[in-house]
N, CA, C and O of each residue as an XYZ file, in Angstrom:
704
protein
N      54.337    100.123     48.739
C      53.941     99.744     50.077
C      55.099     99.069     50.821
O      55.338     99.346     51.996
N      55.814     98.181     50.121
C      56.953     97.499     50.732
C      58.019     98.497     51.158
O      58.606     98.369     52.232
N      58.264     99.480     50.320
C      59.275    100.479     50.676
C      58.838    101.296     51.890
O      59.684    101.717     52.679
N      57.536    101.529     52.055
C      57.038    102.255     53.224
C      57.242    101.427     54.482
O      57.617    101.968     55.523
N      57.001    100.128     54.404
C      57.197     99.246     55.560
C      58.677     99.175     55.922
O      59.035     99.251     57.097
N      59.537     99.029     54.915
C      60.979     98.986     55.166
C      61.445    100.303     55.772
O      62.258    100.304     56.696
N      60.949    101.407     55.270
C      61.290    102.723     55.808
C      60.856    102.857     57.264
O      61.589    103.396     58.093
N      59.655    102.359     57.568
C      59.146    102.427     58.944
C      59.998    101.566     59.871
O      60.300    101.978     60.991
N      60.392    100.368     59.414
C      61.236     99.485     60.222
C      62.579    100.137     60.481
O      63.084    100.098     61.603
N      63.161    100.737     59.454
C      64.453    101.419     59.606
C      64.317    102.585     60.583
O      65.167    102.772     61.453
N      63.258    103.361     60.441
C      63.048    104.504     61.336
C      62.850    104.033     62.776
O      63.415    104.608     63.706
N      62.045    102.983     62.953
C      61.808    102.459     64.301
C      63.096    101.905     64.896
O      63.391    102.145     66.067
N      63.869    101.163     64.097
C      65.139    100.616     64.568
C      66.116    101.708     64.946
O      66.802    101.609     65.963
N      66.181    102.746     64.138
C      67.072    103.874     64.438
C      66.652    104.566     65.721
O      67.490    104.934     66.545
N      65.363    104.740     65.883
C      64.848    105.387     67.089
C      65.171    104.557     68.330
O      65.581    105.100     69.356
N      64.985    103.246     68.233
C      65.309    102.372     69.363
C      66.796    102.403     69.690
O      67.175    102.436     70.861
N      67.641    102.394     68.662
C      69.084    102.441     68.869
C      69.494    103.743     69.556
O      70.336    103.733     70.454
N      68.906    104.854     69.140
C      69.196    106.143     69.772
C      68.773    106.118     71.240
O      69.502    106.602     72.107
N      67.585    105.550     71.522
C      67.110    105.468     72.905
C      68.017    104.595     73.765
O      68.305    104.943     74.910
N      68.466    103.470     73.229
C      69.360    102.585     73.973
C      70.672    103.302     74.296
O      71.164    103.224     75.421
N      71.230    103.996     73.315
C      72.472    104.737     73.546
C      72.275    105.852     74.560
O      73.137    106.076     75.410
N      71.162    106.546     74.482
C      70.872    107.634     75.426
C      70.734    107.071     76.834
O      71.267    107.637     77.788
N      70.015    105.950     76.965
C      69.856    105.328     78.280
C      71.198    104.879     78.853
O      71.471    105.087     80.035
N      72.030    104.269     78.023
C      73.351    103.817     78.466
C      74.198    105.008     78.911
O      74.886    104.944     79.929
N      74.142    106.083     78.147
C      74.904    107.283     78.492
C      74.397    107.880     79.806
O      75.189    108.304     80.648
N      73.072    107.911     79.975
C      72.488    108.448     81.209
C      72.892    107.591     82.410
O      73.232    108.129     83.464
N      72.859    106.270     82.262
C      73.274    105.382     83.361
C      74.740    105.614     83.716
O      75.109    105.596     84.890
N      75.568    105.830     82.706
C      76.983    106.111     82.957
C      77.170    107.396     83.747
O      77.975    107.447     84.677
N      76.421    108.444     83.376
C      76.512    109.711     84.114
C      76.014    109.552     85.546
O      76.604    110.100     86.478
N      74.930    108.802     85.720
C      74.394    108.585     87.067
C      75.371    107.780     87.918
O      75.546    108.054     89.106
N      76.000    106.795     87.306
C      76.997    105.982     88.015
C      78.184    106.852     88.440
O      78.678    106.729     89.561
N      78.630    107.717     87.554
C      79.737    108.641     87.854
C      79.346    109.579     89.000
O      80.144    109.824     89.904
N      78.125    110.098     88.960
C      77.658    110.989     90.024
C      77.580    110.245     91.363
O      77.922    110.801     92.407
N      77.131    108.994     91.325
C      77.059    108.204     92.554
C      78.443    107.958     93.126
O      78.626    108.028     94.341
N      79.413    107.674     92.284
C      80.791    107.479     92.763
C      81.339    108.775     93.350
O      82.008    108.751     94.383
N      81.069    109.884     92.716
C      81.510    111.176     93.232
C      80.879    111.426     94.602
O      81.571    111.798     95.550
N      79.575    111.223     94.702
C      78.872    111.446     95.959
C      79.433    110.529     97.045
O      79.661    110.965     98.173
N      79.653    109.268     96.705
C      80.157    108.314     97.695
C      81.565    108.678     98.142
O      81.878    108.573     99.328
N      82.409    109.100     97.228
C      83.766    109.503     97.590
C      83.764    110.704     98.520
O      84.508    110.745     99.499
N      82.924    111.677     98.208
C      82.831    112.867     99.061
C      82.237    112.503    100.415
O      82.719    112.967    101.448
N      81.200    111.679    100.420
C      80.553    111.278    101.677
C      81.529    110.552    102.594
O      81.566    110.815    103.796
N      82.317    109.640    102.034
C      83.287    108.904    102.844
C      84.373    109.845    103.366
O      84.774    109.749    104.526
N      84.843    110.743    102.519
C      85.864    111.709    102.938
C      85.344    112.571    104.084
O      86.035    112.765    105.083
N      84.134    113.083    103.939
C      83.553    113.931    104.985
C      83.355    113.139    106.278
O      83.584    113.667    107.366
N      82.936    111.889    106.171
C      82.768    111.061    107.375
C      84.097    110.868    108.095
O      84.154    110.932    109.323
N      85.163    110.633    107.339
C      86.488    110.493    107.954
C      86.924    111.785    108.639
O      87.435    111.755    109.759
N      86.725    112.904    107.975
C      87.125    114.203    108.533
C      86.291    114.530    109.771
O      86.825    115.020    110.766
N      84.989    114.261    109.716
C      84.139    114.498    110.887
C      84.574    113.626    112.069
O      84.623    114.090    113.208
N      84.886    112.372    111.787
C      85.334    111.468    112.857
C      86.639    111.966    113.460
O      86.813    111.944    114.679
N      87.555    112.414    112.613
C      88.812    112.955    113.134
C      88.547    114.160    114.033
O      89.160    114.287    115.093
N      87.649    115.038    113.623
C      87.317    116.199    114.448
C      86.788    115.795    115.806
O      87.162    116.385    116.820
N      85.921    114.791    115.838
C      85.384    114.306    117.113
C      86.473    113.638    117.949
O      86.485    113.768    119.173
N      87.385    112.927    117.292
C      88.506    112.320    118.027
C      89.420    113.391    118.607
O      89.914    113.245    119.725
N      89.645    114.451    117.867
C      90.470    115.550    118.364
C      89.836    116.175    119.615
O      90.527    116.485    120.585
N      88.516    116.351    119.575
C      87.823    116.893    120.748
C      87.963    115.953    121.941
O      88.202    116.401    123.063
N      87.818    114.669    121.704
C      87.961    113.696    122.797
C      89.378    113.707    123.351
O      89.573    113.608    124.563
N      90.371    113.826    122.468
C      91.769    113.829    122.915
C      92.094    115.087    123.718
O      92.951    115.054    124.601
N      91.422    116.181    123.422
C      91.699    117.449    124.098
C      90.785    117.699    125.294
O      90.942    118.702    125.990
N      89.839    116.805    125.540
C      88.769    117.080    126.496
C      89.114    116.878    127.963
O      88.487    117.488    128.828
N      90.080    116.050    128.256
C      90.372    115.746    129.654
C      89.352    114.799    130.267
O      89.206    114.754    131.488
N      88.651    114.049    129.441
C      87.678    113.074    129.946
C      88.390    111.960    130.709
O      89.569    111.690    130.483
N      87.651    111.317    131.620
C      88.243    110.155    132.294
C      88.318    108.996    131.295
O      87.792    109.091    130.187
N      88.962    107.923    131.687
C      89.250    106.802    130.790
C      88.001    106.225    130.141
O      87.974    106.016    128.928
N      86.972    105.967    130.931
C      85.747    105.371    130.388
C      85.069    106.340    129.430
O      84.665    105.948    128.335
N      84.940    107.596    129.830
C      84.288    108.592    128.963
C      85.071    108.788    127.664
O      84.482    108.961    126.597
N      86.371    108.760    127.761
C      87.219    108.935    126.570
C      87.028    107.763    125.604
O      86.931    107.961    124.393
N      86.974    106.553    126.142
C      86.764    105.370    125.284
C      85.409    105.440    124.585
O      85.301    105.127    123.399
N      84.386    105.847    125.316
C      83.047    105.977    124.738
C      83.051    107.064    123.665
O      82.520    106.862    122.572
N      83.640    108.203    123.971
C      83.683    109.311    123.003
C      84.445    108.915    121.737
O      84.050    109.277    120.629
N      85.526    108.180    121.908
C      86.307    107.740    120.748
C      85.496    106.768    119.890
O      85.521    106.849    118.662
N      84.791    105.865    120.529
C      83.946    104.928    119.788
C      82.821    105.632    119.055
O      82.537    105.327    117.897
N      82.175    106.584    119.737
C      81.086    107.340    119.113
C      81.585    108.201    117.955
O      80.856    108.429    116.989
N      82.809    108.671    118.050
C      83.381    109.503    116.989
C      83.508    108.731    115.684
O      83.291    109.282    114.604
N      83.856    107.467    115.787
C      84.126    106.650    114.597
C      82.887    105.900    114.107
O      82.834    105.506    112.942
N      81.898    105.698    114.964
C      80.734    104.871    114.613
C      80.069    105.249    113.287
O      79.763    104.348    112.506
N      79.831    106.522    112.990
C      79.166    106.848    111.717
C      79.972    106.455    110.476
O      79.399    106.272    109.402
N      81.260    106.329    110.610
C      82.105    105.988    109.459
C      81.821    104.564    108.981
O      81.947    104.271    107.792
N      81.441    103.688    109.898
C      81.187    102.302    109.516
C      80.080    102.189    108.463
O      80.193    101.391    107.533
N      79.018    102.977    108.600
C      77.904    102.935    107.645
C      78.371    103.402    106.276
O      78.092    102.754    105.267
N      79.068    104.506    106.237
C      79.543    105.052    104.965
C      80.573    104.116    104.343
O      80.627    103.967    103.122
N      81.373    103.498    105.170
C      82.365    102.525    104.685
C      81.666    101.362    103.988
O      82.110    100.912    102.931
N      80.585    100.879    104.570
C      79.834     99.781    103.949
C      79.308    100.196    102.579
O      79.338     99.405    101.636
N      78.833    101.413    102.466
C      78.352    101.900    101.170
C      79.492    101.916    100.159
O      79.312    101.527     99.005
N      80.655    102.362    100.591
C      81.812    102.394     99.701
C      82.215    100.973     99.298
O      82.561    100.731     98.141
N      82.171    100.043    100.240
C      82.535     98.660     99.940
C      81.627     98.056     98.863
O      82.051     97.179     98.110
N      80.390     98.523     98.794
C      79.449     98.012     97.806
C      79.603     98.714     96.460
O      79.496     98.069     95.417
N      79.851    100.022     96.464
C      79.816    100.782     95.210
C      81.180    101.193     94.679
O      81.289    101.585     93.517
N      82.211    101.115     95.490
C      83.520    101.628     95.084
C      84.256    100.716     94.116
O      83.985     99.519     94.024
N      85.178    101.310     93.412
C      86.055    100.543     92.532
C      87.143     99.888     93.384
O      87.341    100.280     94.534
N      87.840     98.909     92.843
C      88.916     98.283     93.628
C      89.954     99.303     94.131
O      90.408     99.202     95.270
N      90.326    100.267     93.307
C      91.304    101.277     93.745
C      90.739    102.122     94.879
O      91.451    102.430     95.834
N      89.459    102.503     94.783
C      88.837    103.284     95.850
C      88.771    102.476     97.138
O      89.016    103.001     98.224
N      88.437    101.195     97.008
C      88.345    100.350     98.197
C      89.690    100.210     98.886
O      89.772    100.268    100.113
N      90.734    100.028     98.112
C      92.070     99.889     98.684
C      92.466    101.166     99.422
O      92.916    101.114    100.567
N      92.298    102.300     98.767
C      92.651    103.584     99.395
C      91.714    103.902    100.556
O      92.152    104.424    101.581
N      90.435    103.591    100.404
C      89.461    103.845    101.466
C      89.733    103.011    102.706
O      89.631    103.504    103.829
N      90.078    101.747    102.499
C      90.399    100.879    103.632
C      91.662    101.352    104.349
O      91.738    101.295    105.576
N      92.648    101.814    103.591
C      93.872    102.334    104.224
C      93.541    103.546    105.084
O      94.041    103.670    106.203
N      92.701    104.441    104.567
C      92.310    105.631    105.337
C      91.486    105.231    106.562
O      91.690    105.767    107.652
N      90.570    104.303    106.384
C      89.743    103.848    107.503
C      90.609    103.245    108.614
O      90.440    103.582    109.786
N      91.523    102.364    108.248
C      92.364    101.717    109.261
C      93.321    102.715    109.919
O      93.660    102.567    111.093
N      93.750    103.716    109.177
C      94.576    104.770    109.784
C      93.734    105.574    110.781
O      94.233    105.974    111.832
N      92.465    105.811    110.454
C      91.567    106.489    111.402
C      91.402    105.645    112.660
O      91.376    106.182    113.767
N      91.291    104.344    112.501
C      91.182    103.451    113.658
C      92.442    103.561    114.516
O      92.367    103.452    115.739
N      93.591    103.775    113.890
C      94.826    104.001    114.640
C      94.737    105.254    115.499
O      95.203    105.264    116.639
N      94.136    106.314    114.953
C      93.939    107.547    115.740
C      92.963    107.263    116.877
O      93.190    107.666    118.017
N      91.873    106.566    116.554
C      90.905    106.215    117.599
C      91.569    105.442    118.731
O      91.333    105.722    119.906
N      92.400    104.470    118.373
C      93.066    103.656    119.394
C      94.013    104.486    120.244
O      94.128    104.252    121.447
N      94.692    105.450    119.640
C      95.579    106.335    120.408
C      94.765    107.168    121.390
O      95.169    107.349    122.538
N      93.621    107.673    120.942
C      92.763    108.468    121.828
C      92.205    107.584    122.935
O      92.185    107.986    124.098
N      91.760    106.402    122.587
C      91.253    105.459    123.602
C      92.302    105.143    124.656
O      91.980    104.974    125.832
N      93.560    105.064    124.229
C      94.654    104.729    125.152
C      95.047    105.912    126.029
O      95.891    105.775    126.915
N      94.442    107.067    125.789
C      94.721    108.218    126.639
C      95.650    109.250    126.041
O      96.054    110.184    126.734
N      95.997    109.112    124.787
C      96.900    110.089    124.156
C      96.230    111.453    124.069
O      95.113    111.589    123.571
N      96.936    112.450    124.563
C      96.440    113.821    124.476
C      96.688    114.343    123.064
O      97.522    113.816    122.329
N      95.963    115.368    122.709
C      96.037    115.932    121.367
C      97.450    116.346    120.987
O      97.841    116.194    119.830
N      98.209    116.857    121.915
C      99.563    117.334    121.625
C     100.644    116.277    121.874
O     101.834    116.573    121.777
N     100.236    115.059    122.191
C     101.227    114.025    122.506
C     101.857    113.446    121.245
O     101.292    113.508    120.153
N     103.029    112.890    121.432
C     103.722    112.227    120.326
C     102.923    111.018    119.850
O     102.866    110.757    118.648
N     102.303    110.276    120.769
C     101.520    109.097    120.376
C     100.342    109.478    119.476
O     100.057    108.790    118.496
N      99.663    110.573    119.814
C      98.560    111.026    118.966
C      99.082    111.381    117.578
O      98.509    110.968    116.570
N     100.152    112.135    117.528
C     100.687    112.577    116.238
C     101.275    111.431    115.420
O     101.230    111.452    114.190
N     101.817    110.446    116.096
C     102.320    109.274    115.373
C     101.180    108.509    114.699
O     101.400    107.818    113.704
N      99.976    108.628    115.231
C      98.801    108.016    114.601
C      98.150    108.973    113.597
O      97.691    108.548    112.537
N      98.112    110.253    113.932
C      97.424    111.226    113.071
C      98.073    111.381    111.696
O      97.373    111.347    110.684
N      99.363    111.547    111.640
C     100.006    111.872    110.364
C      99.886    110.762    109.313
O      99.708    111.082    108.137
N      99.973    109.490    109.669
C      99.671    108.460    108.663
C      98.213    108.534    108.184
O      97.919    108.249    107.023
N      97.306    108.921    109.092
C      95.914    109.097    108.678
C      95.803    110.241    107.677
O      95.138    110.106    106.650
N      96.451    111.362    107.970
C      96.390    112.505    107.053
C      96.864    112.110    105.661
O      96.258    112.487    104.658
N      97.941    111.355    105.608
C      98.455    110.919    104.311
C      97.495    109.940    103.635
O      97.259    110.046    102.432
N      96.943    108.997    104.384
C      96.012    108.021    103.812
C      94.737    108.701    103.315
O      94.177    108.307    102.292
N      94.283    109.723    104.041
C      93.104    110.467    103.608
C      93.364    111.163    102.274
O      92.515    111.157    101.382
N      94.543    111.760    102.150
C      94.894    112.389    100.873
C      94.997    111.357     99.770
O      94.571    111.625     98.646
N      95.543    110.195    100.047
C      95.634    109.135     99.027
C      94.233    108.735     98.557
O      94.015    108.497     97.369
N      93.296    108.663     99.488
C      91.919    108.338     99.103
C      91.344    109.449     98.222
O      90.770    109.172     97.169
N      91.494    110.686     98.645
C      90.992    111.805     97.836
C      91.554    111.767     96.420
O      90.827    111.937     95.442
N      92.852    111.542     96.332
C      93.506    111.527     95.026
C      93.041    110.342     94.182
O      92.936    110.457     92.961
N      92.765    109.226     94.811
C      92.254    108.063     94.089
C      90.872    108.357     93.521
O      90.592    108.049     92.363
N      90.018    108.949     94.333
C      88.678    109.298     93.857
C      88.782    110.292     92.706
O      88.090    110.150     91.698
N      89.634    111.285     92.850
C      89.820    112.266     91.769
C      90.264    111.570     90.482
O      89.739    111.856     89.406
N      91.210    110.674     90.591
C      91.706    109.969     89.399
C      90.595    109.136     88.761
O      90.458    109.111     87.538
N      89.809    108.459     89.588
C      88.721    107.629     89.066
C      87.647    108.478     88.383
O      86.936    107.992     87.503
N      87.533    109.727     88.783
C      86.539    110.627     88.185
C      87.141    111.481     87.070
O      86.509    112.415     86.577
N      88.370    111.144     86.682
C      89.081    111.871     85.617
C      89.278    113.350     85.944
O      89.258    114.200     85.054
N      89.468    113.644     87.221
C      89.798    115.010     87.647
C      91.305    115.176     87.541
O      92.045    114.195     87.616
N      91.766    116.406     87.367
C      93.215    116.620     87.256
C      93.949    116.155     88.517
O      93.441    116.265     89.632
N      95.148    115.637     88.304
C      95.991    115.178     89.410
C      96.458    116.380     90.222
O      96.675    117.464     89.680
N      96.607    116.174     91.523
C      97.128    117.210     92.421
C      98.424    116.719     93.049
O      98.602    115.524     93.286
N      99.312    117.646     93.310
C     100.515    117.332     94.072
C     100.470    118.152     95.360
O      99.799    119.182     95.413
N     101.168    117.710     96.383
C     101.197    118.503     97.621
C     101.725    119.920     97.379
O     101.259    120.881     97.992
N     102.680    120.031     96.497
C     103.294    121.336     96.234
C     102.277    122.320     95.644
O     102.383    123.523     95.882
N     101.307    121.834     94.889
C     100.278    122.722     94.338
C      99.427    123.345     95.433
O      98.821    124.398     95.237
N      99.386    122.692     96.583
C      98.631    123.209     97.725
C      99.560    123.736     98.824
O      99.167    123.867     99.983
N     100.789    124.030     98.431
C     101.799    124.606     99.332
C     102.167    123.691    100.501
O     102.360    124.157    101.624
N     102.261    122.390    100.230
C     102.691    121.407    101.219
C     103.886    120.641    100.660
O     103.953    120.409     99.453
N     104.825    120.245    101.510
C     105.923    119.413    101.010
C     105.490    117.961    100.768
O     106.067    117.266     99.931
N     104.456    117.505    101.518
C     103.926    116.152    101.360
C     102.497    116.159    101.885
O     101.964    117.220    102.211
N     101.868    114.983    101.969
C     100.470    114.904    102.397
C     100.311    114.598    103.887
O      99.184    114.369    104.326
N     101.377    114.584    104.683
C     101.272    114.161    106.083
C     100.883    115.284    107.039
O     100.479    114.999    108.166
N     100.987    116.525    106.643
C     100.715    117.706    107.491
C     101.769    117.931    108.564
O     101.580    118.786    109.428
N     102.860    117.200    108.537
C     103.897    117.376    109.563
C     104.520    118.774    109.512
O     104.930    119.311    110.541
N     104.588    119.351    108.332
C     105.193    120.674    108.196
C     104.385    121.759    108.897
O     104.927    122.813    109.231
N     103.104    121.517    109.123
C     102.228    122.510    109.759
C     101.900    122.149    111.208
O     101.047    122.783    111.829
N     102.563    121.153    111.733
C     102.244    120.630    113.055
C     103.256    121.154    114.076
O     104.439    120.820    114.016
N     102.786    121.965    114.997
C     103.667    122.501    116.037
C     104.281    121.394    116.889
O     105.454    121.466    117.254
N     103.486    120.370    117.204
C     103.988    119.272    118.023
C     105.132    118.559    117.322
O     106.168    118.284    117.926
N     104.939    118.267    116.063
C     105.990    117.563    115.308
C     107.208    118.466    115.077
O     108.349    118.005    115.125
N     106.961    119.728    114.832
C     108.066    120.654    114.615
C     108.907    120.805    115.889
O     110.123    120.977    115.807
N     108.272    120.741    117.058
C     109.009    120.863    118.309
C     109.831    119.599    118.596
O     110.780    119.644    119.378
N     109.468    118.467    117.964
C     110.194    117.223    118.151
C     111.453    117.163    117.279
O     112.336    116.338    117.512
N     111.527    118.042    116.275
C     112.688    118.060    115.402
C     113.828    118.732    116.134
O     113.696    119.864    116.598
N     114.920    118.055    116.234
C     116.082    118.616    116.939
C     116.845    119.546    116.015
O     117.025    119.239    114.837
N     117.296    120.681    116.536
C     118.095    121.553    115.683
C     119.402    120.866    115.308
O     119.989    120.135    116.105
N     119.836    121.111    114.105
C     121.085    120.480    113.670
C     122.275    121.170    114.329
O     122.268    122.375    114.580
N     123.285    120.368    114.597
C     124.506    120.901    115.190
C     125.581    120.977    114.119
O     125.781    120.046    113.339
N     126.247    122.082    114.105
C     127.318    122.252    113.095
C     128.627    122.495    113.746
O     129.636    122.660    113.062
């Protein structure tokens, strides 16, 4: 009888230990999925805001309308940013804040009247493009995804200057 009780205790303890490990593993997977979702959500919010800022910069709106459009373009990012501030890792927060503040730089250029093809717009846009890539790469690293280089995506760097007609026209031909 004693051996049956000891056997039952061992079996129950083993079963509980397996359940605890399974629960811990499941929580880890759910946490990883939440970080992935949050990283993608923040990235998409930044890209959507940039698209709206580009439309405002190209629209020919008057000063007041342009300021309103620029503010409305960025407003949804604040909510997603707050979610990231609560759930993100320190590395994600650092990269996310850099991307967010670079987006604010684009917003400020648009608010100030910079046209889409202006040097002022591009001086704000390209640091944003690079900061956005830094955020993406940080999220990938935190999720144990393979590292990417700009060259793997046929870019010399993450700024997009090589594909920008405005920036390319600002480059002076070399004199020999």
